[in-house]
N, C-alpha and C positions, 0 to 999 in steps of 0.2 A: 645574367651575364651583363647583356645591353644595357640595364638598371644599375648594376654596380659600376659599369665604366662611367656611368653620367655621372653618379654622387663621388666617384673619385677623381673628376675630370671639376668638381666643382671644388671639392675639396682643397682640390691645387691651388685653384683658382683663388678660394680664399685667403690659402698660406702666402700665394704670391702679394695679395693685396696689401694683409696685415704687415707684412715682411717690407713693402714697398713704404709705408706710412710710418715706420717705426723710426722714434728720433729719440734722443739725448737733450735733456731740458736742465738746465744751470741758474739757476737763481742767485739773485744775491740783493743785499740792502745794508744799510747803516746810518747809524744818528739817531740815536732811542734816546728820546727821554722816558726813564725807568722809571718813574711816578704818576705817568699818563697810562689812559687807554692805548690799548696795541689793536686798534679796528684791524689793522692789514693782515693779523695773520690767517683769518678767516677764508682770504682770497687765497694767500700764499699754498695753505695746505688744500683747499682744494683745487688747486692746479698740479699738486703732486710734483714738483720736481725732483729728479733724480739727485739734484746734489742745491743745497743752498748755503752761499758763503756769507758770512757777518762780515763786512769790511770797515769794525771798528767803531769807537765809542759807543758802543752796547749798553751805557750806562753814561749818563749824564752829571757828573759830581767831579768838584774842585777838590781833589785828595792832600788832605795834607799827611796823612797816614795811613796804615793798612786799613784798619779799622775802621776807617770813611768808605774805602773800596768792597770791604767785607760787607759793610751796610747795605751797600746799592745792590749789591748782588744779592744781597736775600732780598731786597724787592722785588727784583725784574724774576728771579724764578718764582716768585708767585703766580705769575701769567701763566694760563694754559697755552698759549698757542705756542709759544716755543718750544714747550714740551712736547705736544703733539708734532710739529715739524720734526723734530731730534727721532721719533719712534718712527716716523714715516720716509725719510729724507737722510741721505748722508749729508752730515754738517760739518762744516769746516769754519775757522773763526781766527781773527787776526786782530790784533788792538789798534788803536790809534790814540790819541794824545788821551781823552779824558778815561780810559781803560788802561793806560801805561803811567801816566805820570804821578810823581809823589812830591807836594810839595813845592810845586813847577818846576820839577826837574824832567823832563820831556826826550829824554834821549839818551848818550850814553852817561850823563852824567846822574841820571838816576840809580843813586847807592843802594836801593833795596828792590833793582830789575829783577834780582835771582828770587827773592819774596813772591814780586808780582807775577812773572813767570809762572811759578810752582802752583798759585792758587786761579790765576787766568786758564791754565789747562786742566785742573782739576775740576773747575767749573764746567768746563768745555767739554767733558769726559775722554778726554785724551787718554789712550790706553797706557799703562805702564810702562809697555816696550817701547814708546814712541821714540822715535829721538830726538822731537821735540824738545824733550826734559832732559835733554843731555850736550847739546849742540852749543858751538862757541859763537855761532852769526847770530843769535836770535832763535825762533818760532818763525822760521819760513815752512813751506811744507808744500808737498809734491805730491797729486793723484792721476793716476790714469784710469778714468773710468770707459770698461767695456772694453772688446775684442779687437784685435785687426779683421776687418779695416774700418772697424769703426770704433774707433779709442777717440777718448776727448781728454786732453792733458791738461789739467787745472794747477795753476804755478801761483800760491799764496806769498805775499813778499812783507819780511818785516823792515818798515823804514822807521822802525822806531830802538832797537836794540841800540844799533851804532850809528845814529843820527848825531851830527855835531848841531849846536843850536843854531836858531835862528835870533835876531835880535829886531826888536822893535823901533819904527820911526821915532822922534823924540815928541816929548806931549802934545805941543801945538801941533806938529804936523798930524798926530793921530785924530786930534781934535777936528783935522778939516777933513779928514779924509770919514770921518764918522758919517760927513751927509754924502760922499762920494762912492756909490755901491760898485765903482768899475774900481776901488783902489783898496786894498787888506792891510793890515798893519804891520807888517813883517818886512824886513830888509832882504835883498839876497845876500846868501853865503855860498858866492859863485865856486870855493873850492874847499868846502866841507864836504863831507862824507853822510852818506844813508844808509847804504847797505853793509860796507867794510868790506875788505880784502876776501875773505872768505866766505861770503855770501855771495860773492860776482862769481866767484869759481863753484860754489854749488850752482847757481842759475847756468850758468855755462854747460854742467853737468845734466842739469835737468832738460836743456834746450836739444840736446844731441838725444834723446829718448825718444824712441819711437812714436810717433803721433799723428792720427788724421789733422786733428785739431788741437789747439794750443790756447788759453786763455791765461795770461798774466793779468793777477789783481794785486793793486797795489791800495792802501787805505787813503792813500794820497793822489791826486791825479798825476798823470805822465805827460796827457798834452793838456797844457792850460798858458796862458799868458805870463808871464813875470811880473806881476802887478800889487804883490803885496800878501798873496794869498798862499798858504801853504801848498806847494807843489813842485813837484821835480822843475818846476822852470827856474826855481830862488835857487837849485842847487846845478849851475852850469857843469859845474865837471861830472856829476854822476852821470847826468841827461847827455852828455856826451859819450859816456861810457856805455851808456845802454845802445848809443848809435854805432858803433865802434861795435859791441857784442852781434849785434843783430848783423850786419854788413859784415861781420866774417864768418857766421853760423849760418845765415840765411834759412833761418825754421821756416816752416809752411803751415799754411794755417792759421797764421795767431792774429788773435786780437787783444784788448785792453779791458778791462774794466776796474773801476777807482770809484771811491767815496771820499767823504769829507765834503760833500756841497749839499746845500740845504734846496737843489734844484737839481733835475734830473735834465741830461743830455747828450749827442751824439757829439763826439769829436773824431775827427779825420786827418791827418799828415803823410804825406809824400816823402818825408824826408828821412824815414826809419830804415825803410826796405824798397824793393823793386817794386811792391805793390802797396797800395793803401793801408795803414795801420787806423783800424778805428778803435774806438775807445767809449764803451757804455756809461754813463755815470747815473747811479738809480735816482737819484733825490734820498730825502731823509725819509724812512720807516715813520715816525709822527710829531715830528716837530712843523710847525707852520714854516712853508718856502721862504728862502729872501730872494730878494729882487737880482736875476741873474746880471753877471757884468760882462762886458762886450770881449769875444772871444775870437779870434780869427779862424781857430780849428774848429769854430762849431758848425755842422753841418744841419740846418734846420733851425727852430727856436729852442729856447728853452722850456723847462715847463716846472713851473712851484707846486704842482700839486701831484707829481710823480712821486711814487712812494716804492718802488723797488725794480730794479730789470732784471732781463731774461734773455739767455743767449740760447734759442731751441738749434740744433742741429736736426736736420730730417735726413735720413738716411734711402735714400733712393740712388740710383742709377747715376745719375749725376747729382752729388748731396748739395744741400742750399744751406744756409747758416740764417737762421730771423732774429734779429736784433730790435728788444721792444723794452718803453718804458710804461710803467703799468700807474694805474691808481689805486685808491683805497680799496677797490671793488675788484682789483685784477683786471679792470680792461686796460686794452692797449690805448695809449695816447699818441704814439707815433711811433714807426716801425723803420728798419732797413731788411732787406732782402739782400744776401750774396750770394752767390757760388762758391762754392769751394774752390773751384777751379779760379776765381776772379784771384785767390789768396795763394798763390805760390811765385816764388823766384824765379826768376829769368834764367 
């Protein structure tokens, strides 16, 4: 009986230890040259994230018609790494300019957006019963992973379906900006729309669902300077609307993840919530990095060798969140550790 009691004690201690180390890993990346080697997938698949989110530009093509897009996806589908990822992790995806635009129409002005949507969702194996196939506000998606009290909500926004266009600066100014990494080619559209009213209503509904951690994912950065590179900062009305929504709903445990940059960084703002709002930008899957621009939102330095990002929630008595930028071998380049108790509204 005494030996049995010892074994029972050890078993309970082991179970307690496993429970204390349990975590949920959400990884994400963007910007793929579909014609080049994609060495990063070995590291991602070895890490075995519960969730991986493709944040747009999964093919590098300036498509004139649907045939151009279909050809690019056929090439991308030959790579083994993403297929293995689909088998081992829950995969979510959203588009950005390169995997949405046709003939230079990169927003709601795309006359073939329904055809693009059907192929995009078919390629990413969206279930035939999915609401994304019929939504009038685009392909935004929200999934809650885990059960109470270990729920992580991943909200993927669609910033293309209802987007008003950005215009570029004049030809002479574009030539000047080519030699200045702090300035991009676009002019602000301060009264333009990104999400559209129906997606805003949908987002408000998602943020009111119960979850301990929430990650809003956008193909373009929310926290960025208005410096001519595509971001929410060039759509001031939309950025203000997000602030107002978060002020009203006061969601807890909120983080941001964004794509569309050829460098990885952490960004932080105190403007949206009563606690700091963090954003993780993962860099590019297999492009060479760009020279990082200056940003008052950046926390620490930017990394041109960053290939993907990860947010890990460690479920212990006082849950922790570990934000990391990772290189081609999956090694952390930089990290931030936050207590979930720090991400609570007043």
